[in-house]
N, C-alpha and C positions, 0 to 999 in steps of 0.2 A: 719690458719684463723685469721683475725684481732680480737682484743679483743671486739670491739663494735659489731661485727657480732655474736660472741659467746653469748653476753648478750641478743641480740635480739632473738636468737634461743631459749634460756631458757625462755624468757618472753612469746614467742608464745606457747611453750609447756605447760606452766602454764595456759595460757588463754584458749587454746583449749581443754585440757584434761577434760573430764566429761561434756562437753557442749552438750545438746541435738541437734540432727541434724538440727532442725529448726533454731537454733541460728547461723548457718553458713551463713545465708542470702540466702538460697536456698529454693525455693518453687516449687511445681510441675509445670513443663513447663515454669519456669521463665527464663531459659536461652535463649530460642528461641525467636528471634524478628519476625520471619516469620513462615510459615508452610512448612515443607518439603513435596514435592509432591510424594515421592516414599516410604514412610514408613507405610502407612495405611495398617493394617493387618499383618505387619511384626512381627515376634516373639519378637523383641526387641523394638517395637514401643513406649511403655511407657517410657522406659529408655532413648531412643533417644530423645524424646521430652523434657525430664526433664534435660538432661545433655549434649546435643550437641548444641553448639552455632550456630544459623542459619547463622549469618554473616561469621563465620569461615568455615563451612562445605558445605554450599549450593553452587552449581555452578550457572550458569546464568539461568538455568531452575528450580532452587530451589530444586534440588535433593540432598539427603544426601549420596546416594550410600552406603547403610549399609554393603554390603558384600565386599567393597573395603578395602584393608589393610590400617590401620591407620599409618601415619608417626609418628616419634618420637616427632616432634615439635607439631603436632596436639594433640597427647596424653598429652603432657605437658600442653597445653592450656586447654584441657578438664578437667584434674585433678585439675588444679589451680582454675578454675571456680567452680568446684564441691565443693571443700573445702572452697570456699569463703575467700581466704587469702587476708589480707590487711596488708602489712608490710611497716614500715617507717625506713629509715636509717639516720645516722648522717652525711653522705656525699654521693656524687654521686657514684653510683655503676658501676662496670665494669665487664661485663660477662667474660672478658678474665681472670679474677682471677680463673675461673673454667674451661672454655672451649676456645680452640683456633680456633674453626671453627664456632663460632657464633659471630655476630656483635651486638653492643649495639642498633643499629637502627632496627634490626630485630624485627618484631612484637611480637614475643614470648620471646624475650631476658629477659625482666623484670620478667616474670612469671617463666622462667627457673632459673633465679638468685634466686628468692624466694625459690623455691623448692630445689635448691642445698644448699642454706644456712640452710634450715631446715633439710637437710640430707635425704630428700625423694628421690631426684635424687642424688645418691652417686657416680656416675662415675665422672671422671675428665679427662682433656686433650682434647679428641675429643668427641663431642656429636652426630655427624652424624645426623643432624636434618631432612634430607630428606629421610633417610632410613626407611623402615618399621620396626615395633616393633615385636620381637619374643614373643610368648605367655608366656614363662617362665620368660622373662625379664619384661613383663607387670605385672605379678603377683608379682615379686620382688618389683617393685615400689609401687604397691598397698599396699603390706604388710608394706613397709617402711612408707607409709602415715598413715596406721592404727596404727602402733606403735607410731608415732609422736602425733596423736590425742589422744591416750589413755595414753600417758606419759610413755610407756614401752611396754613390751611384752604382747600380748593378749592370750597367751597360757593357756588354761584351760585343764588339763590332765585327763578329765573324761573318754575319750575313745580313743582308738588307731585305726585309720582308716587303711584299707589295702592300700597299695601303688598302683600307676598306673602301668599297665602292661609295659609301656614304660618309667619307671622311669630312666633307665640308659641313656636315651637321654636327660634328663633334665640337663642343665648346673649345674655343681657341686655346685657352689656358690649359686644357687637359689633353690636347691633341698629342703632344709628345709622350705623355704617360700611356695613352692607348697604343701608340705605335710601339713603344718599348715593351708593354705587356704582351703585345702580339709577337714581338721578336723573342720573348722569353717563353712563349707557348702558354701564357696565362689566360689569354682570351682568344677565341676563334671565331666569334660572330655567330649569327643565328641562321646562316644559310644564305646563298647567293652573294657571298662576300660582303654582307651587310652587318654592321655592328649595332645599328639602331641605338645610337647614343642617347637620344632623348626619350627613349622608353624607360619605364620605371623598372628598377632591379627587383626581382622576386626574392622571396625568402630562400628558395632553393638555390638560386644563382649566387646569393650572398654566401651561403654555406659552402658552395663549391669554390668560390674565390678564396675563402679562408683556408680551405684545403690546399689550393694551389699556392697560396702565399707561404704556408708552412713548408710545402714541398720545395718551393724555390729557395727558401732560406736554407733548407737542408742541402739542396743542390750546390749552393755556393760555400757552405761550411766545409772546412777541410779541403778547400780547393785554392788554386792560384787564380785570381781574377784579373783579367786584362781589360782595362777600360780605356777607350779612346774617345776624344771629343774634339770638335772644331768650333770655334766661336768667331764667325765672320762679323766684321764691323765695317763702318763706312770706308776706312782707309787702311785696314789691315785685317789679317786673320791669324788667330792664335790656334796652334795645333798642339795637342797634348796626348801623351801615352803614359798610363800608370799601370804598374804591376803590383798587385796587392797579394801578400801571402797570408791566406786564411788558415793554413795548416799549422800543426803543432811542431813542425821541424823547419830548420832553415832550408831554403832552396838555392841551388847554385846554377848560374848561367855561365856558359863558356863561350869565349869569343876568339876569333882568329886575327882580329885587328883592333884598333882603337875605336872603331865605330860600334856603337851599341844599339842604335835605333835609326829609323829613317821616316820621313814623311813625304807623301806625294799628293798633289792635287790633280784630280782627274775631271775630264769633261763628261758629258752625258753618255758617251760610248765607252767610258772608262779608259780613255786614252790619256796618257800623262801630259799635263800642262806644265808641271813644276815638280822637281824633286830636290829636296833639301840638300842631299849629299852630293849633288851633281858637280858642284864647283869646289869640293873640299878634298883634302888629302888626309889619310889616316895611317898611322904607324902600323906596320905589319908585325904583330906580336901577339902571342898567345896570352890571354888574360882571362880572369873570371870575376864574377861578382856574386856576393852572397846576400840574400834577402832573408833576414831573420823571421822567425815565427811572429805573425801579427804585424810585420813591418811592410813598408811599401817603398818603391822607387819610382820616381816620375821624371819624364822628359817633356820639355815644352819648347817650341820654337814659334817665332812670329815672322810672317811675311808681310811687308808693308811697303808703303810708298808706291812709286810708279810701277815697280815690278808686280805688285799685287793688283793695282788698278787696271792694268792691261789684260789681266786674266779674270778679274772679278766676275764678270757677267757670264763667263763660260764654265766656271767651277760648279760641278754637280756632286762630286764625291771627294772624300779624303781617305787615303790609305796610310795607316801607321804600321810600321814593321819593327820587329825585334830581330836584330841581325845575329844573335847568338843562338846556341842550342842548350837544351837542358834535359837531363834524365829525370828531373823531378816533376815536370809537367810538360804537356805538349805545346808546341809553338807552331802557329800556322805559317808555313813557309811563304805563302802568297800575301801575308799581311792581313790587317783587319780594316775592312772598308765600311764607312758610314756615309750616308747622304749629308752633304753640307747643309742643305735646306732644312733637314730635320735634326741637325747636330746638337741643338740646344736642348737636349733631353734631360739635362740635369736640373 
């Protein structure tokens, strides 16, 4: 990618991260220039009116056709409008930099270019604009958008949800996004604990996902976000805990010793196999740590070599803990647990 595009992407990430939903230029029902004639009483009526452009989706009779499969180009336009993106470039853009089956004169080309530059649409080569969008692919793009707006991963490992009964049908590259979306209560499936990832996303479902995307952004705005991850490799595992302050004020953590965090590796029964702090001594002294507005603090440890290899096949979960207390935000005293097998959600 050209250098000027990299700079613009970084600027957008900084501008959008932590901005309340109202700052995106979106208000309830603001997208529609007219009134759809076939959505009254529909289960997705509110989301459709808020996030579906009347000029784009209505036919000659003003119908939205909520149960029709959404095309990939329609989805791009809906997502772009929902995020309220306004990008400026230092030279004329050419969609052929990203996709060979889209022309610059296509109505959605500029919006697709923006989303591709931001990494939200991360495919390259062929975009297939007229094709319908699979449900698992739709979730992948939505989660890309969420990460972009939050400036990183939104994973908060408080709870581990059960997987969908048809998880094996989810495209492998999107499986982590679907699990994460379920953990964030952004997807619930279609009944019987089935996600039906290979079914086509309907227009109504796309509108509802836009609504849930914006609500999730608002949920994390002005909050302290705790992110945990574990990256297992052949001969080692890296464990990480990040505390990100999305509020407008500094937050303070208070400690009774020199220890500020801990990591534990657990088996399938959540019994401890390894605890990072077990063989360490910490000074007993009151201390505090301040995380400024918009700032973050991270802790990372690696278990490797023989000590890791003897445990490797038995590791099912990782628990990350904050050993301090804070009046600024709640801290889970039992720590934050994630499955190691699904830990590569970033």
